[in-house]
N, C-alpha and C positions, 0 to 999 in steps of 0.2 A: 844638459845639453853640452857640446863641444865648445868651450870657449873660442877655441879656430876656425870654427865655421866659416867658409868664406864663399857665398855661392851667388854666383852673377843672377842667376836667375831670381833666386829669393828677395835680392838688393831691387832687384827690377819686375815688380810682378806683371808689368804688362810685356815684357818678354818672355815669361814663364807662360804666360797665356797663348802665345803664339809657339812656343815648343809643346806645349799642351794643350792643345784647343778644347775648347769647349765640347767641340762635337765629337771627341773622344770619349767613349761611353761603354767601352768593353766591360771594365772594370765593376762599376755599379751596375751594370744590367745583370752582370752573373751574380754579383750580391743581392739583387732584387729575386730572383729566381731560387736562390738559394733560401731567401727568407719566405717566398711564396710555398715553398716544398717542406718547410719546418714549422710554418707559423701560421696555420689552417686560420683562423682569427684575425690573420694580416696585422702591419706593423701601422701602429698610427703615430708616434712618436719615435723621435730617432736623435741622437746626439753623435755628430761627427767629430772625432778629435784628432787636431792638426788640420784643420778646416782649407787653410791657406786661401787661396782666391775665390772657392766657396762655388767651386763646378758643381761638385758632388752634392752639397746643399740643395743648390738650384735644381738638379736631377731629383732628387726626392721629394723637394716642395714639389716640384711640377707633377709627382705621381701622387700629391695630395697625402704627403707626408707632414707632421709637423714639426718642423726641425731645429733644433740648435747647433751651432757651428761654432769652435773654439779653436784658438790658435796663438801662441807666444808672440809668434811677430807681426806688429800692430800694422804696419805697412802693407802685408798682405791683408789683413782685416781691412783696412781703409781701402784698397782697390775693391774688395769683395762689397762691403756696403755700397761703393759708388757704381760698380759694374753690376752688380744681381742684389740693388737694394729689397727690402719685405723681410728676408730671414733675420733670425735673432742671431747675431755675430756677439761674441765676447771674445777679451783677451782672457787668456789664461793658461796654465801649466800644467801637462797631462798628470805630473807628479801629487799636485796640490789642488786642482779644480774642485770646487763644493757649490754644486748651484741648488743643492734643495730640494731635488725632484728627481724622480727617476722615468726612463723611459723602456720603450718597447724594444729598443735595438740601439747598439752602441756600432761605430763603425771607424775606422781608425786606416786610412788609404796612404798610398803614397811613401810607402816606407818610413812613416812617421815613427813610429814606435822603435824603430832603429837608430834614432837620434840619440837614444839614452843609451849608455851605455855601461855603466853599473849594474850589478844584479838588484843592488838596493831601490837604483832608480826605477828600474824595469818591472820590480814588484809593487811600486808606489803608482806607476802608471796603471797598473792591473788592478790594484785597489781603489783607484777612481772611477775605472768600466764598471766595479761592481758596485760601489756606492749611488753609482746612478742608472744601475738596472733592476727594472722588477721583476719580482719570481718569474722565470721562463723567460727572459729577455734574451734574445740573440746579438751576440758578439760577432762582427767581422773584422777579422785582423791581416794586412797584409803587408807582407816582409820580404827582403831579400832572403833566396834559398841559399843558405851554406851548401846545401848539397848538391849544388852546382860551380865546378871548377871556375874560380875567377882567370885563372892562368890558363884556362882552356878557351877564352874570348867568350863565355858564357854571357857574359853582361854587355850591354851597351858599350862599342867601341867609338863610332861616329855619332856625330850631332848634326843637324842643321837646322840653322834656325832663319826664318825668312821674315822679317820686319818690314814695316811700309817703307822703313830708310834705307834699308841696307838688309845684306845676307850674311850670316856667320856661319861659321864651319867651327868644328871643335874635336879632336882628337883625344880621346881618355886613356889613360893608365892606371892600373889596378895594382896594389900593392896591399897582402893578406899580414895581417899581424895575429900568427895561428894562436900564439897566448893571450893574447888579450880577445880574441874573436872580432878584431876589428879590421874591415875592409875599408881602405882608402881610396879614393876615386878623383885622380887629378885631371882636371883638363886645361888645355891649350886651346883658345878662341882667338880665331883669327878674323878679321873685319877689313876689308878691302880700303886701304889709304890710311889705317890706323894701327898702333903698336898693340901687338899681341895681348890679350888679357887670361888673365888664369883665375881657377877657381881650384875649392878641393871641398870635400865631404867626408865624414868617414860615420859608415853604419857599423851597428852592435849587428853579428851573426848570432840570431838563436836557433840550434836546430830543434828539430822537430817535438822531441820529447822531451827538451829544457824548455821550450815556449809552453808546453801542453803542463807541464809541472808548475812555471808559474799561473798559469791559467789557474789549475787546479786547488791553489792553495789559497786561493781569491775565490772558491765558489763556482768555477766556470767547468762545465764538461762538455770534450772538443767532440763535435759531431762530424768531422771533417776535416781533410786536409790536401787538398790540390795544387797544382803547378800550371793549370791551363784554364783562363776563362774559358774555353770549349766544353770542358768535362759537364757531364750530365748532374743534374742539380736533386735527383730525386733522392731521397734518404739511403737508397739501396745499392746506389751507385758506387762504381771502384773509385779511389783515390788516384789510381794511376801509379808511376814510380818516383814520382817526386822530383825528376831532375831537372825541372826548368830552372828559370833565374829567381822565380818568386813563389812564395807558400801563399796562397789564400787559406785564411784559417777560418772556420764557422766553428762557435763554441756557444751554448746555453747556460744562462746563471740558474743553477742550482740552490746557491745560498749557502751550501755546504762546503766546506773545506774537504779538497779530496775531489770536488766533483758530481 
């Protein structure tokens, strides 16, 4: 993880909820459609890596799936346990977590994997996914798309946060370190009557073939890559041109290196 990570919404989970409300379900719905198309027997157990405030754990639990969510940020998990009690939430690092059980599906939403910047750390995270996958398990990963040009306004520039006591707006600027494949987002938040606040985060950009290589090294075979949650979810569907700001990757655990 980036030791300099500074994110206003991570530090204040209640504001994170306002920015990304629980009613926003387009990504887990797309994930659910992919699972239905590629797992005819259904998904009964699921591990959510980087679960944050538990919104996606709640979604799948509501669909009857036995879920475990984990995150390295204890404040987010405390909020999840209070706001969404019931599911099993664990504090853990996706590079090293070991629960001693395997799941039908693994999910990693919210660009969580991209908070790991070194190749070795990305590899360790994928190994964690593999260790917790039963044979044939499905993996869904959501990451920023390096094929979308951040200098061409591909990523969100304007943010509005409406809370009970105030409304805040932010303008985001992006810089790209091409050598290290790091995308830095800096936001300047303005709240009426208060001094401006800043936050920043760095995301590792993983190109499609690069990500596929990391997955194959640990026994995952990519079934599809998409840049649109409205994409057809059938196994025969076209993946599109992958020019959107996010990549949605579905893979199956074969247990054999090379996928």
